[in-house]
Biopython code that builds the backbone (N, CA, C, O; Angstrom):
import numpy as np
from Bio.PDB.StructureBuilder import StructureBuilder

atoms = [
    (1, "UNK", "N", (-14.643, -66.854, -41.166)),
    (1, "UNK", "CA", (-15.793, -66.357, -41.763)),
    (1, "UNK", "C", (-15.902, -66.089, -39.602)),
    (1, "UNK", "O", (-15.186, -66.388, -38.646)),
    (2, "UNK", "N", (-17.651, -65.157, -39.874)),
    (2, "UNK", "CA", (-17.428, -64.862, -38.312)),
    (2, "UNK", "C", (-18.313, -65.533, -37.690)),
    (2, "UNK", "O", (-18.571, -66.676, -38.069)),
    (3, "UNK", "N", (-19.158, -64.799, -36.281)),
    (3, "UNK", "CA", (-20.146, -66.122, -35.971)),
    (3, "UNK", "C", (-21.452, -66.144, -36.612)),
    (3, "UNK", "O", (-22.195, -66.945, -37.180)),
    (4, "UNK", "N", (-21.389, -64.230, -36.084)),
    (4, "UNK", "CA", (-22.854, -64.534, -37.295)),
    (4, "UNK", "C", (-22.937, -64.776, -38.689)),
    (4, "UNK", "O", (-24.008, -64.937, -39.273)),
    (5, "UNK", "N", (-22.254, -64.793, -39.021)),
    (5, "UNK", "CA", (-21.624, -65.591, -40.652)),
    (5, "UNK", "C", (-23.071, -67.193, -40.821)),
    (5, "UNK", "O", (-24.001, -67.653, -41.484)),
    (6, "UNK", "N", (-21.841, -67.426, -39.129)),
    (6, "UNK", "CA", (-22.156, -69.051, -39.397)),
    (6, "UNK", "C", (-23.145, -68.961, -38.966)),
    (6, "UNK", "O", (-23.771, -69.287, -39.975)),
    (7, "UNK", "N", (-24.032, -68.739, -38.106)),
    (7, "UNK", "CA", (-24.739, -68.482, -37.460)),
    (7, "UNK", "C", (-26.006, -68.851, -38.712)),
    (7, "UNK", "O", (-26.439, -69.964, -39.009)),
    (8, "UNK", "N", (-26.495, -67.162, -39.439)),
    (8, "UNK", "CA", (-27.234, -66.988, -40.793)),
    (8, "UNK", "C", (-26.862, -68.515, -41.896)),
    (8, "UNK", "O", (-27.605, -69.015, -42.740)),
    (9, "UNK", "N", (-25.839, -68.829, -41.594)),
    (9, "UNK", "CA", (-26.045, -70.344, -42.548)),
    (9, "UNK", "C", (-26.746, -71.327, -42.185)),
    (9, "UNK", "O", (-27.771, -71.818, -42.658)),
    (10, "UNK", "N", (-26.049, -71.611, -41.207)),
    (10, "UNK", "CA", (-27.123, -73.221, -40.670)),
    (10, "UNK", "C", (-28.564, -72.223, -40.574)),
    (10, "UNK", "O", (-29.552, -72.832, -40.985)),
    (11, "UNK", "N", (-28.746, -71.307, -40.270)),
    (11, "UNK", "CA", (-30.413, -70.769, -40.204)),
    (11, "UNK", "C", (-30.790, -71.401, -41.945)),
    (11, "UNK", "O", (-31.409, -72.429, -42.221)),
    (12, "UNK", "N", (-30.183, -70.397, -42.903)),
    (12, "UNK", "CA", (-29.919, -70.989, -44.055)),
    (12, "UNK", "C", (-30.310, -72.710, -44.082)),
    (12, "UNK", "O", (-31.350, -73.079, -44.628)),
    (13, "UNK", "N", (-29.660, -73.386, -43.639)),
    (13, "UNK", "CA", (-29.348, -74.248, -44.159)),
    (13, "UNK", "C", (-30.349, -75.763, -43.455)),
    (13, "UNK", "O", (-30.715, -76.902, -43.745)),
    (14, "UNK", "N", (-30.397, -74.805, -42.453)),
    (14, "UNK", "CA", (-31.696, -75.932, -41.088)),
    (14, "UNK", "C", (-32.424, -75.344, -40.829)),
    (14, "UNK", "O", (-33.296, -76.098, -40.398)),
    (15, "UNK", "N", (-32.846, -74.092, -40.755)),
    (15, "UNK", "CA", (-33.541, -74.396, -39.522)),
    (15, "UNK", "C", (-34.801, -74.371, -40.062)),
    (15, "UNK", "O", (-35.549, -73.990, -39.161)),
    (16, "UNK", "N", (-35.533, -74.615, -41.238)),
    (16, "UNK", "CA", (-37.064, -75.501, -41.182)),
    (16, "UNK", "C", (-36.654, -77.051, -41.137)),
    (16, "UNK", "O", (-37.772, -77.560, -41.051)),
    (17, "UNK", "N", (-35.484, -78.414, -41.142)),
    (17, "UNK", "CA", (-36.228, -79.109, -40.226)),
    (17, "UNK", "C", (-35.988, -79.106, -38.258)),
    (17, "UNK", "O", (-36.490, -79.725, -37.321)),
    (18, "UNK", "N", (-34.515, -77.595, -38.488)),
    (18, "UNK", "CA", (-34.543, -77.937, -36.644)),
    (18, "UNK", "C", (-36.027, -77.394, -36.160)),
    (18, "UNK", "O", (-36.017, -77.656, -34.957)),
    (19, "UNK", "N", (-37.274, -76.786, -36.455)),
    (19, "UNK", "CA", (-38.329, -76.570, -36.436)),
    (19, "UNK", "C", (-38.602, -77.470, -36.572)),
    (19, "UNK", "O", (-38.198, -78.153, -35.631)),
    (20, "UNK", "N", (-39.287, -78.191, -37.477)),
    (20, "UNK", "CA", (-39.807, -79.854, -37.351)),
    (20, "UNK", "C", (-39.395, -80.737, -36.220)),
    (20, "UNK", "O", (-40.167, -81.299, -35.443)),
    (21, "UNK", "N", (-37.980, -80.802, -36.212)),
    (21, "UNK", "CA", (-37.449, -81.758, -34.401)),
    (21, "UNK", "C", (-38.498, -80.703, -34.086)),
    (21, "UNK", "O", (-39.602, -80.677, -34.631)),
    (22, "UNK", "N", (-38.045, -79.757, -33.087)),
    (22, "UNK", "CA", (-37.712, -78.839, -32.398)),
    (22, "UNK", "C", (-36.854, -78.536, -31.081)),
    (22, "UNK", "O", (-35.886, -79.266, -30.866)),
    (23, "UNK", "N", (-37.067, -77.795, -30.440)),
    (23, "UNK", "CA", (-35.352, -77.528, -29.535)),
    (23, "UNK", "C", (-35.491, -78.908, -28.357)),
    (23, "UNK", "O", (-34.420, -79.514, -28.393)),
    (24, "UNK", "N", (-36.238, -79.412, -27.587)),
    (24, "UNK", "CA", (-35.658, -80.135, -27.313)),
    (24, "UNK", "C", (-34.877, -81.454, -28.099)),
    (24, "UNK", "O", (-33.995, -82.213, -27.698)),
    (25, "UNK", "N", (-35.580, -81.375, -29.343)),
    (25, "UNK", "CA", (-34.401, -82.547, -29.570)),
    (25, "UNK", "C", (-33.419, -82.122, -30.040)),
    (25, "UNK", "O", (-32.463, -82.897, -30.007)),
    (26, "UNK", "N", (-33.164, -80.600, -30.745)),
    (26, "UNK", "CA", (-32.594, -80.481, -30.519)),
    (26, "UNK", "C", (-31.044, -80.270, -30.259)),
    (26, "UNK", "O", (-29.998, -80.158, -30.900)),
    (27, "UNK", "N", (-31.699, -80.286, -28.373)),
    (27, "UNK", "CA", (-30.482, -80.418, -27.434)),
    (27, "UNK", "C", (-29.913, -81.487, -26.826)),
    (27, "UNK", "O", (-28.859, -81.596, -26.199)),
    (28, "UNK", "N", (-31.113, -82.573, -27.216)),
    (28, "UNK", "CA", (-30.502, -83.914, -27.221)),
    (28, "UNK", "C", (-29.491, -84.255, -28.488)),
    (28, "UNK", "O", (-28.642, -84.990, -27.984)),
    (29, "UNK", "N", (-29.260, -84.126, -29.498)),
    (29, "UNK", "CA", (-28.222, -84.428, -30.549)),
    (29, "UNK", "C", (-27.090, -83.637, -30.342)),
    (29, "UNK", "O", (-25.947, -84.069, -30.496)),
    (30, "UNK", "N", (-27.420, -82.224, -29.917)),
    (30, "UNK", "CA", (-25.745, -81.149, -29.454)),
    (30, "UNK", "C", (-25.223, -82.540, -28.473)),
    (30, "UNK", "O", (-24.235, -83.258, -28.626)),
    (31, "UNK", "N", (-26.342, -82.586, -27.397)),
    (31, "UNK", "CA", (-25.877, -83.386, -26.637)),
    (31, "UNK", "C", (-24.928, -85.134, -26.655)),
    (31, "UNK", "O", (-24.221, -85.795, -25.895)),
    (32, "UNK", "N", (-25.354, -85.204, -27.680)),
    (32, "UNK", "CA", (-25.291, -86.635, -28.325)),
    (32, "UNK", "C", (-23.640, -86.420, -28.710)),
    (32, "UNK", "O", (-22.735, -87.057, -28.172)),
    (33, "UNK", "N", (-23.437, -85.294, -29.849)),
    (33, "UNK", "CA", (-22.188, -84.467, -30.264)),
    (33, "UNK", "C", (-21.401, -84.310, -28.689)),
    (33, "UNK", "O", (-20.448, -84.957, -28.254)),
    (34, "UNK", "N", (-21.819, -83.720, -28.341)),
    (34, "UNK", "CA", (-21.066, -83.387, -26.696)),
    (34, "UNK", "C", (-20.373, -84.536, -26.499)),
    (34, "UNK", "O", (-19.218, -84.564, -26.072)),
    (35, "UNK", "N", (-21.203, -85.749, -26.870)),
    (35, "UNK", "CA", (-20.186, -87.086, -26.101)),
    (35, "UNK", "C", (-19.617, -87.812, -27.258)),
    (35, "UNK", "O", (-19.261, -88.991, -27.231)),
    (36, "UNK", "N", (-19.569, -87.154, -28.098)),
    (36, "UNK", "CA", (-19.284, -87.499, -29.753)),
    (36, "UNK", "C", (-17.758, -86.580, -29.568)),
    (36, "UNK", "O", (-16.780, -87.014, -30.177)),
    (37, "UNK", "N", (-17.630, -85.515, -28.850)),
    (37, "UNK", "CA", (-16.356, -85.241, -28.982)),
    (37, "UNK", "C", (-15.680, -85.492, -27.614)),
    (37, "UNK", "O", (-14.451, -85.448, -27.575)),
    (38, "UNK", "N", (-16.497, -85.796, -26.303)),
    (38, "UNK", "CA", (-15.172, -86.733, -25.060)),
    (38, "UNK", "C", (-14.632, -87.677, -25.338)),
    (38, "UNK", "O", (-13.489, -87.802, -24.900)),
    (39, "UNK", "N", (-15.270, -88.878, -26.277)),
    (39, "UNK", "CA", (-14.908, -90.130, -27.055)),
    (39, "UNK", "C", (-13.902, -90.192, -28.250)),
    (39, "UNK", "O", (-13.429, -91.249, -28.669)),
    (40, "UNK", "N", (-13.542, -88.592, -28.906)),
    (40, "UNK", "CA", (-12.298, -88.608, -30.169)),
    (40, "UNK", "C", (-12.295, -87.777, -28.953)),
    (40, "UNK", "O", (-12.568, -88.724, -28.214)),
    (41, "UNK", "N", (-12.211, -86.781, -28.139)),
    (41, "UNK", "CA", (-11.027, -87.064, -27.016)),
    (41, "UNK", "C", (-10.441, -87.865, -26.138)),
    (41, "UNK", "O", (-9.284, -87.809, -25.719)),
    (42, "UNK", "N", (-11.121, -88.467, -25.929)),
    (42, "UNK", "CA", (-10.181, -90.305, -25.775)),
    (42, "UNK", "C", (-9.481, -90.824, -26.403)),
    (42, "UNK", "O", (-8.403, -91.353, -26.133)),
    (43, "UNK", "N", (-10.196, -90.695, -27.608)),
    (43, "UNK", "CA", (-9.276, -91.267, -28.805)),
    (43, "UNK", "C", (-8.040, -90.735, -29.131)),
    (43, "UNK", "O", (-7.475, -91.575, -29.832)),
    (44, "UNK", "N", (-6.923, -89.195, -28.886)),
    (44, "UNK", "CA", (-6.502, -87.986, -29.219)),
    (44, "UNK", "C", (-6.217, -87.929, -30.778)),
    (44, "UNK", "O", (-5.272, -87.465, -31.417)),
    (45, "UNK", "N", (-7.357, -88.558, -31.142)),
    (45, "UNK", "CA", (-7.762, -88.277, -32.053)),
    (45, "UNK", "C", (-8.053, -87.013, -32.413)),
    (45, "UNK", "O", (-9.130, -86.509, -32.096)),
    (46, "UNK", "N", (-7.030, -86.283, -33.192)),
    (46, "UNK", "CA", (-7.171, -84.278, -33.025)),
    (46, "UNK", "C", (-8.200, -84.365, -34.535)),
    (46, "UNK", "O", (-8.801, -83.318, -34.775)),
    (47, "UNK", "N", (-8.398, -85.406, -35.423)),
    (47, "UNK", "CA", (-9.522, -84.873, -36.638)),
    (47, "UNK", "C", (-10.649, -85.942, -36.055)),
    (47, "UNK", "O", (-11.562, -86.062, -36.873)),
    (48, "UNK", "N", (-10.768, -86.456, -35.301)),
    (48, "UNK", "CA", (-11.903, -86.461, -34.726)),
    (48, "UNK", "C", (-12.321, -85.459, -33.851)),
    (48, "UNK", "O", (-13.538, -85.355, -34.010)),
    (49, "UNK", "N", (-11.830, -84.456, -32.781)),
    (49, "UNK", "CA", (-11.515, -83.842, -31.566)),
    (49, "UNK", "C", (-12.396, -82.546, -32.348)),
    (49, "UNK", "O", (-13.451, -82.048, -31.955)),
    (50, "UNK", "N", (-11.376, -82.080, -33.920)),
    (50, "UNK", "CA", (-12.379, -80.713, -34.725)),
    (50, "UNK", "C", (-13.297, -81.580, -35.647)),
    (50, "UNK", "O", (-12.465, -81.329, -36.519)),
    (51, "UNK", "N", (-13.948, -82.133, -36.100)),
    (51, "UNK", "CA", (-14.583, -82.596, -36.463)),
    (51, "UNK", "C", (-15.747, -82.628, -35.439)),
    (51, "UNK", "O", (-16.715, -82.728, -36.192)),
    (52, "UNK", "N", (-16.230, -82.605, -34.193)),
    (52, "UNK", "CA", (-16.537, -82.814, -33.327)),
    (52, "UNK", "C", (-16.839, -81.335, -32.214)),
    (52, "UNK", "O", (-17.688, -81.039, -31.373)),
    (53, "UNK", "N", (-15.965, -80.874, -32.627)),
    (53, "UNK", "CA", (-15.897, -78.993, -31.926)),
    (53, "UNK", "C", (-16.946, -78.248, -33.419)),
    (53, "UNK", "O", (-17.317, -77.111, -33.128)),
    (54, "UNK", "N", (-17.433, -78.712, -34.872)),
    (54, "UNK", "CA", (-17.083, -78.137, -35.024)),
    (54, "UNK", "C", (-19.203, -78.420, -35.408)),
    (54, "UNK", "O", (-20.094, -77.632, -35.723)),
    (55, "UNK", "N", (-19.174, -79.808, -35.167)),
    (55, "UNK", "CA", (-20.361, -80.457, -34.907)),
    (55, "UNK", "C", (-21.409, -79.898, -33.800)),
    (55, "UNK", "O", (-22.626, -79.779, -33.940)),
    (56, "UNK", "N", (-20.422, -79.508, -32.382)),
    (56, "UNK", "CA", (-20.821, -78.973, -31.232)),
    (56, "UNK", "C", (-21.398, -77.990, -31.148)),
    (56, "UNK", "O", (-22.381, -77.673, -30.479)),
    (57, "UNK", "N", (-20.490, -77.205, -32.186)),
    (57, "UNK", "CA", (-20.472, -75.331, -32.494)),
    (57, "UNK", "C", (-22.292, -75.153, -33.257)),
    (57, "UNK", "O", (-23.309, -74.552, -32.909)),
    (58, "UNK", "N", (-21.868, -76.156, -34.562)),
    (58, "UNK", "CA", (-23.045, -76.690, -35.594)),
    (58, "UNK", "C", (-25.159, -76.663, -34.611)),
    (58, "UNK", "O", (-26.096, -76.026, -35.091)),
    (59, "UNK", "N", (-25.237, -77.378, -33.524)),
    (59, "UNK", "CA", (-26.147, -77.430, -32.926)),
    (59, "UNK", "C", (-26.189, -76.618, -32.239)),
    (59, "UNK", "O", (-27.355, -76.250, -32.095)),
    (60, "UNK", "N", (-25.396, -75.980, -31.579)),
    (60, "UNK", "CA", (-25.424, -74.965, -30.199)),
    (60, "UNK", "C", (-26.159, -73.347, -30.764)),
    (60, "UNK", "O", (-26.826, -72.515, -30.148)),
    (61, "UNK", "N", (-25.621, -73.403, -32.347)),
    (61, "UNK", "CA", (-25.749, -72.394, -33.364)),
    (61, "UNK", "C", (-27.423, -72.920, -33.712)),
    (61, "UNK", "O", (-28.211, -72.006, -33.469)),
    (62, "UNK", "N", (-28.004, -74.016, -34.152)),
    (62, "UNK", "CA", (-29.221, -74.881, -34.311)),
    (62, "UNK", "C", (-30.200, -74.535, -33.023)),
    (62, "UNK", "O", (-31.274, -73.983, -33.263)),
    (63, "UNK", "N", (-29.973, -74.736, -32.161)),
    (63, "UNK", "CA", (-30.581, -74.276, -31.104)),
    (63, "UNK", "C", (-30.562, -72.763, -30.689)),
    (63, "UNK", "O", (-31.691, -72.378, -30.385)),
    (64, "UNK", "N", (-29.932, -72.136, -30.627)),
    (64, "UNK", "CA", (-29.687, -70.370, -30.795)),
    (64, "UNK", "C", (-30.902, -70.361, -31.741)),
    (64, "UNK", "O", (-31.920, -69.886, -31.237)),
    (65, "UNK", "N", (-30.990, -70.754, -32.899)),
    (65, "UNK", "CA", (-31.196, -70.294, -33.405)),
    (65, "UNK", "C", (-33.441, -70.526, -33.813)),
    (65, "UNK", "O", (-34.241, -70.039, -34.613)),
    (66, "UNK", "N", (-33.486, -71.450, -32.763)),
    (66, "UNK", "CA", (-35.085, -72.130, -32.258)),
    (66, "UNK", "C", (-35.220, -71.407, -31.424)),
    (66, "UNK", "O", (-36.366, -71.081, -31.115)),
    (67, "UNK", "N", (-33.756, -70.709, -30.519)),
    (67, "UNK", "CA", (-34.529, -69.835, -29.335)),
    (67, "UNK", "C", (-34.393, -68.068, -29.288)),
    (67, "UNK", "O", (-34.353, -67.390, -28.262)),
    (68, "UNK", "N", (-34.336, -67.563, -30.726)),
    (68, "UNK", "CA", (-34.456, -66.487, -31.354)),
    (68, "UNK", "C", (-32.988, -65.644, -30.787)),
    (68, "UNK", "O", (-32.739, -64.500, -31.168)),
    (69, "UNK", "N", (-32.026, -66.462, -29.763)),
    (69, "UNK", "CA", (-30.352, -66.263, -30.203)),
    (69, "UNK", "C", (-29.844, -65.205, -31.354)),
    (69, "UNK", "O", (-30.244, -65.139, -32.516)),
    (70, "UNK", "N", (-28.918, -64.454, -30.750)),
    (70, "UNK", "CA", (-28.140, -63.654, -31.540)),
    (70, "UNK", "C", (-27.180, -64.766, -31.002)),
    (70, "UNK", "O", (-27.438, -64.684, -29.801)),
    (71, "UNK", "N", (-26.292, -65.697, -31.107)),
    (71, "UNK", "CA", (-25.295, -66.036, -30.524)),
    (71, "UNK", "C", (-23.881, -64.857, -30.601)),
    (71, "UNK", "O", (-23.331, -64.541, -29.546)),
    (72, "UNK", "N", (-23.596, -64.517, -31.391)),
    (72, "UNK", "CA", (-23.110, -63.913, -31.706)),
    (72, "UNK", "C", (-22.548, -62.136, -30.467)),
    (72, "UNK", "O", (-21.445, -61.720, -30.115)),
    (73, "UNK", "N", (-23.918, -61.646, -30.223)),
    (73, "UNK", "CA", (-24.182, -60.540, -29.340)),
    (73, "UNK", "C", (-24.473, -61.086, -28.101)),
    (73, "UNK", "O", (-24.286, -60.391, -27.102)),
    (74, "UNK", "N", (-24.950, -62.352, -27.986)),
    (74, "UNK", "CA", (-24.657, -63.342, -26.100)),
    (74, "UNK", "C", (-23.672, -63.258, -25.634)),
    (74, "UNK", "O", (-23.519, -63.052, -24.430)),
    (75, "UNK", "N", (-21.968, -63.510, -27.151)),
    (75, "UNK", "CA", (-20.950, -64.094, -26.874)),
    (75, "UNK", "C", (-20.550, -62.744, -26.025)),
    (75, "UNK", "O", (-20.135, -62.807, -24.867)),
    (76, "UNK", "N", (-20.772, -61.208, -26.929)),
    (76, "UNK", "CA", (-20.404, -60.564, -26.414)),
    (76, "UNK", "C", (-20.908, -59.478, -25.471)),
    (76, "UNK", "O", (-20.397, -58.359, -25.431)),
    (77, "UNK", "N", (-22.210, -59.961, -24.513)),
    (77, "UNK", "CA", (-22.723, -59.563, -24.038)),
    (77, "UNK", "C", (-21.724, -60.142, -22.433)),
    (77, "UNK", "O", (-21.347, -59.307, -21.611)),
    (78, "UNK", "N", (-21.477, -61.482, -22.281)),
    (78, "UNK", "CA", (-21.088, -62.113, -21.397)),
    (78, "UNK", "C", (-19.675, -62.523, -21.652)),
    (78, "UNK", "O", (-19.333, -63.411, -20.871)),
    (79, "UNK", "N", (-18.887, -62.221, -22.363)),
    (79, "UNK", "CA", (-17.802, -61.645, -22.383)),
    (79, "UNK", "C", (-16.721, -60.455, -23.213)),
    (79, "UNK", "O", (-15.918, -60.655, -24.125)),
    (80, "UNK", "N", (-17.072, -59.191, -22.495)),
    (80, "UNK", "CA", (-16.555, -58.288, -23.108)),
    (80, "UNK", "C", (-14.932, -57.808, -23.125)),
    (80, "UNK", "O", (-14.453, -56.697, -23.351)),
    (81, "UNK", "N", (-14.524, -58.613, -22.917)),
    (81, "UNK", "CA", (-12.899, -58.305, -22.840)),
    (81, "UNK", "C", (-12.421, -58.382, -22.193)),
    (81, "UNK", "O", (-11.634, -57.518, -21.808)),
    (82, "UNK", "N", (-12.591, -59.376, -21.718)),
    (82, "UNK", "CA", (-12.476, -59.396, -20.363)),
    (82, "UNK", "C", (-12.593, -59.129, -18.854)),
    (82, "UNK", "O", (-13.173, -58.087, -18.550)),
    (83, "UNK", "N", (-12.055, -60.038, -17.699)),
    (83, "UNK", "CA", (-12.650, -60.516, -16.947)),
    (83, "UNK", "C", (-14.184, -60.207, -16.164)),
    (83, "UNK", "O", (-14.238, -59.166, -15.510)),
    (84, "UNK", "N", (-15.352, -61.034, -16.212)),
    (84, "UNK", "CA", (-16.216, -60.122, -15.632)),
    (84, "UNK", "C", (-16.172, -60.605, -13.528)),
    (84, "UNK", "O", (-17.004, -60.425, -12.639)),
    (85, "UNK", "N", (-15.176, -61.055, -13.531)),
    (85, "UNK", "CA", (-15.691, -61.336, -11.866)),
    (85, "UNK", "C", (-14.206, -60.321, -11.920)),
    (85, "UNK", "O", (-14.917, -59.346, -11.675)),
    (86, "UNK", "N", (-13.066, -59.822, -12.002)),
    (86, "UNK", "CA", (-11.824, -58.826, -11.485)),
    (86, "UNK", "C", (-11.370, -57.916, -12.802)),
    (86, "UNK", "O", (-10.306, -57.333, -13.006)),
    (87, "UNK", "N", (-12.582, -58.011, -13.630)),
    (87, "UNK", "CA", (-12.246, -57.171, -14.832)),
    (87, "UNK", "C", (-10.417, -56.569, -15.257)),
    (87, "UNK", "O", (-9.875, -55.468, -15.363)),
    (88, "UNK", "N", (-10.117, -57.557, -15.350)),
    (88, "UNK", "CA", (-8.973, -57.885, -15.395)),
    (88, "UNK", "C", (-8.374, -58.272, -17.058)),
    (88, "UNK", "O", (-9.383, -58.657, -17.647)),
    (89, "UNK", "N", (-7.735, -58.301, -17.581)),
    (89, "UNK", "CA", (-6.721, -59.314, -18.766)),
    (89, "UNK", "C", (-5.870, -59.759, -19.053)),
    (89, "UNK", "O", (-5.462, -59.421, -20.164)),
    (90, "UNK", "N", (-5.209, -60.583, -18.432)),
    (90, "UNK", "CA", (-5.764, -61.568, -17.978)),
    (90, "UNK", "C", (-6.419, -61.392, -17.109)),
    (90, "UNK", "O", (-6.376, -60.353, -16.451)),
    (91, "UNK", "N", (-7.107, -62.244, -16.902)),
    (91, "UNK", "CA", (-7.681, -62.125, -15.287)),
    (91, "UNK", "C", (-6.861, -62.562, -14.250)),
    (91, "UNK", "O", (-5.851, -63.212, -14.520)),
    (92, "UNK", "N", (-7.235, -62.224, -12.798)),
    (92, "UNK", "CA", (-6.175, -62.661, -11.835)),
    (92, "UNK", "C", (-7.447, -62.804, -11.057)),
    (92, "UNK", "O", (-7.575, -61.698, -10.531)),
    (93, "UNK", "N", (-8.371, -63.485, -10.722)),
    (93, "UNK", "CA", (-9.601, -63.820, -9.635)),
    (93, "UNK", "C", (-8.191, -65.371, -9.860)),
    (93, "UNK", "O", (-7.566, -65.826, -10.818)),
    (94, "UNK", "N", (-8.265, -65.656, -8.485)),
    (94, "UNK", "CA", (-8.662, -66.787, -8.152)),
    (94, "UNK", "C", (-9.180, -68.044, -7.721)),
    (94, "UNK", "O", (-8.819, -69.055, -7.119)),
    (95, "UNK", "N", (-10.716, -67.290, -8.587)),
    (95, "UNK", "CA", (-11.582, -68.741, -9.351)),
    (95, "UNK", "C", (-11.155, -69.410, -10.080)),
    (95, "UNK", "O", (-11.821, -70.346, -10.523)),
]
sb = StructureBuilder()
sb.init_structure("model")
sb.init_model(0)
sb.init_chain("A")
sb.init_seg("    ")
for serial, (resi, resn, name, xyz) in enumerate(atoms, 1):
    if name == "N":
        sb.init_residue(resn, " ", resi, " ")
    sb.init_atom(name, np.array(xyz, "f"), 0.0, 1.0, " ", f" {name:<3s}", serial, name[0])
structure = sb.get_structure()
């Protein structure tokens, strides 16, 4: 599944609820999911990490829908297939 397809799916499934909840509350849910990801990592639970990564991505996409941002386009601009600093692939920066 492409990122744009996933974003469309999340939009269809949850945009109405996300809109009622609002952007700030949606971001709070995202932060909660990041905390759950950290907890799964600390427990060394591969299954838990997998589940929480999916939740974190879903909440990021939910927020992006509320903000009117197409995630796939934003990623393509920010990460153009080479290092943004040294222009190499793989990165050769000391950063």
